[in-house]
VEXTI-417507 format. One line per 8 residues: number of its first residue (from 1); their letters; for each residue x, y, z of N, C-alpha, C. Coordinates in Angstrom, 1 decimal. Example, Ala and Ser with C-alpha at 12.3 -4.5 7.8 and 13.67 -1.06 7.14 Angstrom:
# residues 2
1> AS> 13.2/-5.7/7.8/12.3/-4.5/7.8/13.2/-3.3/7.8 ~ 12.8/-2.2/7.1/13.7/-1.1/7.1/12.9/0.0/7.9
# end
This chain:
# residues 159
1> MILVEKVI> 25.8/-5.7/3.6/24.4/-5.2/3.7/24.4/-3.7/3.6 ~ 23.4/-3.2/3.0/23.1/-1.8/2.9/22.0/-1.4/3.9 ~ 22.3/-0.5/4.8/21.3/0.0/5.8/20.6/1.2/5.3 ~ 19.3/1.2/5.2/18.5/2.4/4.7/17.8/3.0/5.9 ~ 17.9/4.3/6.1/17.1/4.9/7.2/16.1/6.0/6.7 ~ 16.2/6.3/5.4/15.3/7.2/4.8/15.2/7.0/3.3 ~ 14.1/7.5/2.7/13.9/7.5/1.2/14.7/8.6/0.6 ~ 15.5/8.4/-0.4/16.3/9.4/-1.1/15.5/10.2/-2.1
9> GSLAGTAM> 14.5/9.6/-2.7/13.7/10.3/-3.8/12.8/9.3/-4.4 ~ 12.3/9.7/-5.6/11.4/8.8/-6.3/11.9/8.5/-7.7 ~ 11.7/7.4/-8.2/12.2/7.0/-9.5/11.6/7.9/-10.6 ~ 10.3/8.3/-10.4/9.7/9.2/-11.3/10.3/10.6/-11.4 ~ 11.0/11.0/-10.4/11.5/12.4/-10.4/13.1/12.4/-10.4 ~ 13.7/11.3/-10.7/15.2/11.2/-10.7/15.7/10.7/-12.0 ~ 16.7/11.3/-12.6/17.3/10.8/-13.8/18.3/9.7/-13.4 ~ 18.2/8.6/-14.0/19.1/7.5/-13.7/20.5/7.6/-14.3
17> NGRKVDLL> 20.6/8.4/-15.4/21.9/8.6/-16.1/22.7/7.3/-16.2 ~ 22.1/6.3/-16.8/22.8/5.1/-17.0/23.0/4.1/-15.8 ~ 22.5/4.5/-14.7/22.6/3.6/-13.5/21.7/2.4/-13.7 ~ 22.1/1.2/-13.2/21.2/0.1/-13.2/20.2/0.2/-12.1 ~ 19.0/-0.1/-12.3/17.9/-0.1/-11.3/17.8/-1.5/-10.8 ~ 18.0/-1.7/-9.5/17.8/-3.0/-8.8/16.6/-2.9/-7.9 ~ 15.6/-3.7/-8.2/14.3/-3.6/-7.6/14.3/-4.4/-6.3 ~ 13.7/-3.8/-5.3/13.5/-4.4/-4.0/12.0/-4.7/-3.9
25> DLDWFDTG> 11.6/-6.0/-4.2/10.2/-6.4/-4.2/9.7/-6.5/-2.8 ~ 8.5/-5.8/-2.6/7.9/-5.8/-1.3/6.4/-6.1/-1.4 ~ 5.8/-6.9/-0.5/4.4/-7.0/-0.5/3.8/-5.7/0.1 ~ 2.6/-5.4/-0.2/1.9/-4.2/0.2/2.0/-4.0/1.7 ~ 1.8/-5.1/2.5/1.8/-5.0/3.9/3.2/-4.8/4.5 ~ 4.2/-5.0/3.8/5.6/-4.7/4.3/6.0/-3.2/4.2 ~ 5.2/-2.4/3.4/5.6/-1.0/3.1/5.5/-0.2/4.4 ~ 4.7/-0.5/5.3/4.5/0.3/6.5/5.4/-0.1/7.7
33> KTTLRKRT> 6.2/-1.2/7.5/7.0/-1.7/8.6/8.2/-0.7/8.8 ~ 8.6/-0.6/10.1/9.7/0.3/10.4/11.0/-0.4/10.3 ~ 11.0/-1.7/10.5/12.2/-2.5/10.4/12.0/-3.7/9.5 ~ 12.9/-3.8/8.5/12.7/-4.9/7.5/14.1/-5.3/7.0 ~ 14.2/-6.5/6.6/15.4/-7.0/6.0/15.0/-7.9/4.8 ~ 15.5/-7.5/3.6/15.1/-8.2/2.3/16.3/-8.2/1.4 ~ 16.2/-9.0/0.3/17.2/-9.0/-0.7/16.6/-8.4/-2.0 ~ 17.4/-7.6/-2.8/16.9/-7.1/-4.0/16.9/-8.2/-5.1
41> RAGQEVGI> 16.4/-7.9/-6.2/16.4/-8.9/-7.3/17.8/-9.3/-7.7 ~ 18.8/-8.4/-7.6/20.2/-8.7/-7.9/20.9/-9.4/-6.7 ~ 20.2/-9.6/-5.6/20.8/-10.3/-4.5/21.4/-9.5/-3.4 ~ 21.3/-8.1/-3.5/21.9/-7.2/-2.5/21.0/-7.3/-1.2 ~ 21.6/-7.5/-0.1/20.8/-7.5/1.2/20.6/-6.1/1.6 ~ 19.4/-5.8/2.0/19.0/-4.4/2.4/18.3/-4.5/3.7 ~ 18.8/-3.7/4.7/18.2/-3.5/6.0/17.5/-2.2/6.0 ~ 16.3/-2.2/6.4/15.5/-0.9/6.5/15.2/-0.6/7.9
49> RKDTTPLE> 15.5/0.6/8.4/15.2/1.0/9.7/14.8/2.5/9.5 ~ 13.4/2.8/9.6/12.9/4.1/9.3/11.8/4.5/10.2 ~ 11.2/5.7/9.9/10.1/6.1/10.7/8.8/5.4/10.2 ~ 7.7/5.8/10.6/6.4/5.1/10.3/5.8/5.5/8.9 ~ 6.5/6.4/8.2/6.0/6.7/6.9/6.1/5.5/5.9 ~ 5.0/5.0/5.4/5.1/3.9/4.5/5.9/4.1/3.2 ~ 6.6/3.1/2.8/7.3/3.1/1.5/6.3/3.1/0.4 ~ 6.7/3.8/-0.8/5.8/3.8/-1.9/6.5/3.2/-3.1
57> DGDILYLD> 5.7/2.7/-4.1/6.2/2.1/-5.3/7.1/3.2/-6.0 ~ 8.3/2.8/-6.3/9.2/3.8/-7.0/10.1/4.5/-6.0 ~ 10.0/4.4/-4.7/10.9/5.1/-3.8/12.4/4.6/-4.0 ~ 13.3/5.5/-4.0/14.7/5.2/-4.1/15.3/5.1/-2.7 ~ 15.8/3.9/-2.4/16.4/3.7/-1.1/17.9/3.8/-1.1 ~ 18.6/3.6/-2.2/20.0/3.7/-2.3/20.4/4.2/-3.7 ~ 21.4/5.0/-3.7/21.8/5.6/-5.0/23.3/5.8/-5.0 ~ 24.0/5.2/-6.0/25.5/5.5/-6.1/25.7/5.7/-7.6
65> EERAIVVH> 26.9/5.8/-8.1/27.3/6.1/-9.5/26.8/5.0/-10.4 ~ 26.7/3.8/-9.9/26.4/2.6/-10.8/25.0/2.1/-10.7 ~ 24.4/2.2/-9.5/23.0/1.6/-9.4/22.1/2.4/-8.4 ~ 20.9/2.0/-8.5/19.8/2.6/-7.6/19.0/1.4/-7.1 ~ 18.7/1.4/-5.9/17.8/0.4/-5.3/16.5/1.0/-5.1 ~ 15.5/0.4/-5.8/14.2/1.1/-5.9/13.1/0.1/-5.4 ~ 12.1/0.6/-4.6/11.0/-0.2/-4.1/10.1/-0.6/-5.2 ~ 9.7/-1.8/-5.3/8.7/-2.3/-6.2/7.6/-3.1/-5.4
73> ILPCECIV> 6.4/-2.5/-5.4/5.4/-3.2/-4.6/4.8/-4.3/-5.5 ~ 4.7/-5.5/-5.0/4.2/-6.6/-5.8/2.7/-6.6/-5.9 ~ 2.2/-6.9/-7.1/0.7/-7.0/-7.2/0.3/-8.2/-6.4 ~ -1.0/-8.2/-5.9/-1.5/-9.4/-5.2/-3.0/-9.6/-5.7 ~ -3.5/-10.7/-5.3/-4.9/-11.0/-5.6/-5.8/-10.1/-4.8 ~ -6.7/-9.4/-5.4/-7.6/-8.5/-4.7/-9.1/-8.7/-5.1 ~ -9.9/-8.2/-4.2/-11.3/-8.0/-4.5/-11.5/-6.6/-4.9 ~ -12.1/-6.4/-6.1/-12.3/-5.1/-6.7/-13.8/-4.9/-6.9
81> FKPRNFRE> -14.4/-3.8/-6.5/-15.7/-3.5/-6.8/-16.0/-2.0/-6.7 ~ -17.0/-1.5/-7.4/-17.3/-0.1/-7.4/-18.8/0.1/-6.8 ~ -18.9/0.7/-5.6/-20.2/1.0/-5.1/-20.9/2.0/-6.0 ~ -22.2/1.9/-6.1/-23.0/2.8/-7.0/-23.2/4.2/-6.5 ~ -23.1/4.4/-5.2/-23.3/5.8/-4.6/-22.5/5.9/-3.3 ~ -22.6/7.1/-2.7/-21.9/7.4/-1.4/-22.4/6.5/-0.3 ~ -23.7/6.3/-0.3/-24.3/5.5/0.8/-23.7/4.1/0.8 ~ -23.7/3.5/-0.4/-23.1/2.1/-0.5/-21.6/2.2/-0.2
89> MGTICFEI> -20.9/3.2/-0.6/-19.5/3.3/-0.3/-19.3/3.4/1.3 ~ -20.1/4.2/1.9/-19.9/4.3/3.4/-20.3/3.0/4.1 ~ -21.4/2.4/3.6/-21.8/1.2/4.3/-20.8/0.0/4.1 ~ -20.3/-0.2/2.9/-19.4/-1.3/2.7/-18.0/-1.0/3.4 ~ -17.6/0.2/3.4/-16.3/0.6/4.0/-16.4/0.3/5.6 ~ -17.6/0.6/6.1/-17.9/0.4/7.5/-17.8/-1.1/7.8 ~ -18.5/-1.9/7.0/-18.5/-3.3/7.2/-17.1/-4.0/7.0 ~ -16.3/-3.5/6.0/-15.0/-4.1/5.8/-14.1/-3.6/7.0
97> GNKHIPIF> -14.2/-2.4/7.4/-13.5/-1.8/8.5/-13.7/-2.6/9.8 ~ -15.0/-3.0/10.0/-15.3/-3.9/11.2/-14.5/-5.2/11.2 ~ -14.1/-5.6/10.0/-13.3/-6.9/9.9/-11.8/-6.6/10.0 ~ -11.5/-5.3/10.2/-10.1/-4.9/10.4/-9.2/-5.2/9.1 ~ -9.9/-5.2/8.0/-9.2/-5.4/6.7/-8.8/-4.0/6.1 ~ -7.6/-3.8/5.7/-7.2/-2.5/5.1/-8.0/-2.3/3.8 ~ -8.5/-1.1/3.6/-9.3/-0.7/2.5/-8.5/0.3/1.6 ~ -8.5/0.0/0.3/-7.9/0.9/-0.7/-9.0/1.4/-1.6
105> INEEAEVL> -8.9/2.7/-1.9/-9.9/3.3/-2.9/-9.1/4.1/-3.9 ~ -9.2/3.8/-5.2/-8.4/4.4/-6.2/-9.2/5.6/-6.8 ~ -8.6/6.2/-7.8/-9.1/7.4/-8.5/-10.4/7.2/-9.2 ~ -10.7/5.9/-9.5/-12.0/5.6/-10.2/-13.1/5.3/-9.2 ~ -12.8/5.5/-7.9/-13.8/5.2/-6.8/-14.0/3.7/-6.7 ~ -13.1/2.9/-7.1/-13.1/1.4/-6.9/-12.6/1.1/-5.5 ~ -13.2/0.2/-4.9/-12.8/-0.3/-3.6/-11.9/-1.5/-3.8 ~ -10.7/-1.6/-3.2/-9.9/-2.7/-3.4/-9.5/-3.2/-2.0
113> VEFEQPLY> -9.5/-4.5/-1.8/-9.0/-5.2/-0.6/-8.3/-6.5/-1.0 ~ -7.4/-6.9/-0.1/-6.7/-8.1/-0.5/-7.8/-9.3/-0.5 ~ -7.6/-10.2/-1.4/-8.6/-11.2/-1.5/-8.8/-12.1/-0.3 ~ -10.1/-12.3/0.1/-10.5/-13.1/1.2/-11.8/-13.7/0.8 ~ -11.9/-15.1/0.7/-13.1/-15.7/0.2/-14.4/-15.4/0.9 ~ -14.4/-15.4/2.3/-15.6/-15.0/3.0/-16.1/-13.6/2.6 ~ -15.2/-12.6/2.5/-15.6/-11.3/2.2/-16.1/-11.2/0.8 ~ -15.5/-12.0/-0.1/-15.9/-12.0/-1.5/-17.4/-12.5/-1.6
121> RLLERSGY> -17.6/-13.6/-0.9/-19.0/-14.1/-0.9/-20.0/-13.1/-0.3 ~ -19.6/-12.5/0.8/-20.5/-11.5/1.4/-20.8/-10.3/0.4 ~ -19.8/-9.9/-0.3/-20.0/-8.8/-1.3/-21.0/-9.3/-2.4 ~ -20.8/-10.5/-2.9/-21.6/-11.1/-3.9/-23.1/-11.2/-3.4 ~ -23.3/-11.7/-2.2/-24.6/-11.8/-1.7/-25.3/-10.4/-1.5 ~ -24.5/-9.4/-1.2/-25.0/-8.1/-1.0/-25.2/-7.3/-2.3 ~ -24.9/-7.9/-3.4/-25.1/-7.2/-4.7/-24.1/-6.3/-5.2 ~ -22.9/-6.3/-4.7/-21.8/-5.4/-5.0/-21.1/-5.7/-6.3
129> EPRREVRK> -21.3/-6.9/-6.9/-20.6/-7.4/-8.1/-19.1/-7.3/-8.0 ~ -18.5/-8.0/-7.0/-17.0/-7.9/-6.9/-16.4/-8.7/-8.0 ~ -15.1/-8.3/-8.3/-14.3/-9.0/-9.3/-13.0/-9.4/-8.5 ~ -12.5/-10.5/-9.0/-11.2/-11.0/-8.5/-10.1/-10.6/-9.5 ~ -9.2/-9.7/-9.1/-8.2/-9.2/-10.0/-6.8/-9.2/-9.3 ~ -5.8/-9.2/-10.1/-4.4/-9.0/-9.5/-4.1/-7.5/-9.7 ~ -3.8/-6.8/-8.6/-3.6/-5.4/-8.6/-2.5/-5.0/-7.6 ~ -1.9/-3.8/-7.7/-1.0/-3.3/-6.7/-1.9/-2.5/-5.7
137> LLKTHALR> -1.7/-2.8/-4.4/-2.3/-2.0/-3.3/-1.3/-1.0/-2.9 ~ -1.6/0.3/-3.3/-0.7/1.4/-3.1/-1.1/2.2/-1.9 ~ -0.1/2.8/-1.2/-0.3/3.7/-0.1/-1.2/4.8/-0.5 ~ -1.0/5.3/-1.7/-1.8/6.5/-2.1/-3.3/6.2/-2.2 ~ -3.7/4.9/-2.2/-5.1/4.5/-2.3/-5.6/4.1/-0.9 ~ -4.8/4.1/0.1/-5.2/3.6/1.4/-6.2/4.5/2.1 ~ -7.2/3.9/2.7/-8.2/4.7/3.5/-7.8/4.4/5.0 ~ -7.5/5.5/5.7/-7.0/5.3/7.1/-8.0/6.1/8.0
145> VRKHESSY> -8.3/5.5/9.1/-9.1/6.2/10.1/-8.2/6.4/11.3 ~ -8.1/7.6/11.7/-7.3/7.8/12.9/-8.1/8.5/14.0 ~ -7.9/8.0/15.2/-8.7/8.6/16.3/-7.8/9.6/17.1 ~ -8.3/10.8/17.2/-7.6/11.8/18.0/-8.4/12.0/19.3 ~ -7.7/12.0/20.4/-8.4/12.2/21.7/-7.8/13.3/22.4 ~ -8.6/14.1/23.1/-8.1/15.1/24.0/-9.0/14.9/25.3 ~ -8.7/15.7/26.3/-9.5/15.6/27.5/-10.9/16.1/27.4 ~ -11.2/16.9/26.3/-12.5/17.5/26.2/-13.3/16.8/25.1
153> NRKITIK> -12.7/16.2/24.1/-13.6/15.7/23.0/-12.8/14.5/22.3 ~ -13.6/13.8/21.5/-13.1/12.7/20.7/-13.6/13.0/19.3 ~ -12.7/12.8/18.3/-13.2/12.9/17.0/-12.4/12.0/16.1 ~ -13.1/11.5/15.0/-12.4/10.6/14.1/-12.3/11.3/12.8 ~ -11.1/11.3/12.2/-10.9/11.9/10.9/-10.5/10.8/9.9 ~ -10.9/11.0/8.7/-10.6/10.0/7.6/-9.7/10.7/6.7 ~ -8.6/10.0/6.4/-7.5/10.6/5.5/-7.5/9.8/4.3
# end
């Protein structure tokens, strides 16, 4: 078994120089786990023990002269829709957030969430014109709300 404690680099920024790329398939919800044990497509067992920084599609976890083990985030069934304005964006993100469902927003201002039939029906009834599509839910598209507290004030920041 190979034990991984940190990401070495990114497939996009690293020359493979003839190395075989062995993909480690992960579901989007596994990318934020600090401890994980999986097998690559070639059958290599990989143990991951890392900080809270989520793994990204294309992260290199292991590299030697012959091969590289690279993260591959699997596509999943999603609800995809595009709010018409900022008010709709804020309203629907608030509603989805109240359901504690992770929200992803891409460069085209599309909202993506993992498919859930009751939410899909709610979006249809509310006039958002949702689509059911298979997509990758990537960390770079995640909307996170973090609460910062001090003894004097509370504020919420959106990243």
